[in-house]
C-alpha positions, -999 to +999 in steps of 0.1 A: +091+177+402+109+197+374+107+166+352+070+164+356+066+200+348+086+195+316+067+164+305+038+182+287+064+204+269+083+173+257+050+157+246+040+188+227+073+188+209+066+152+198+031+159+188+028+163+150+001+177+128-014+155+101+007+174+075+039+169+094+031+132+100+023+128+063+055+145+052+077+124+076+061+092+066+059+098+029+021+092+029-005+119+019-027+134+046-057+119+028-042+084+031-033+091+068-070+097+074-079+066+054-055+044+073-069+058+105-105+051+095-095+015+086-080+010+121-045+006+109-035+034+132-046+034+168-069+062+179-050+094+174-050+120+202-067+153+195-056+187+206-079+211+224-088+226+190-098+192+177-068+188+154-053+153+152-020+149+171+005+123+158+034+108+176+067+094+163+053+059+168+023+068+145+048+080+119+067+048+122+034+028+117+026+050+086+061+042+072+054+005+078+021+007+060+037+027+031+064+001+027+038-027+027+018-009+001+050-004-020+054-042-020+018-046-032+002-060-001-036-056+001-052-036+029-064-068+046-028-082+045-014-049+058-039-049+087-028-084+096+009-075+092+005-044+114-013-065+140+015-091+139+041-063+140+026-049+172+023-083+188+057-091+202+045-127+209+038-134+173+055-162+154+076-154+123+057-184+107+025-162+106+044-134+089+061-157+065+028-173+055+013-139+045+045-129+026+047-162+008+010-161-002+015-126-016+047-136-034+028-166-050+000-143-061+025-119-076+041-148-095+007-158-109+000-122-119+034-119-136+028-151-155-006-138-167+009-105-177+037-122-197+011-143-215-008-111-224+024-094-236+032-124-258-003-125-273-002-087-280+033-090-295+020-117-319-010-097-328+011-066-334+035-086-356+005-099-377-009-064-382+003-046-413-002-012-398-010+003-431-040+019-448-059-013-452-090-018-431-084-054-420-067-056-387-059-089-368-057-070-335-093-058-338-104-092-351-089-109-321-105-085-297-139-091-314-134-128-312-131-132-349-095-142-352-088-172-375-068-200-358 
């Protein structure tokens, strides 16, 4: 009977405000609300005064989302990853497929950025950078560059 009487006290000690959950997870309170609106967090309990009440599990989910964002996953990919993370019957094949597709997209973007860097470096090299008005950088941007 004593354990039952202490249960609400223990739950109250585990209940975190949005600010506390944000601080512990490293995510801003605004983003916590955003992730909740997207359904990445399950419905959060509310206190009698209407304030959101977060658990340690919610903080863990927020940390998972933050790490996923740090790795550049899209919100759709994160939603799928969170769903797979919660599903203990998932296959690692499903997770690997998402991660591989993301890594492939990152490689494509890196290649494109390296090509942009190379082009800009060439244009910068061709520009005298003096008081003359002619500028190969502006000519290229205007589509007037000579081959």
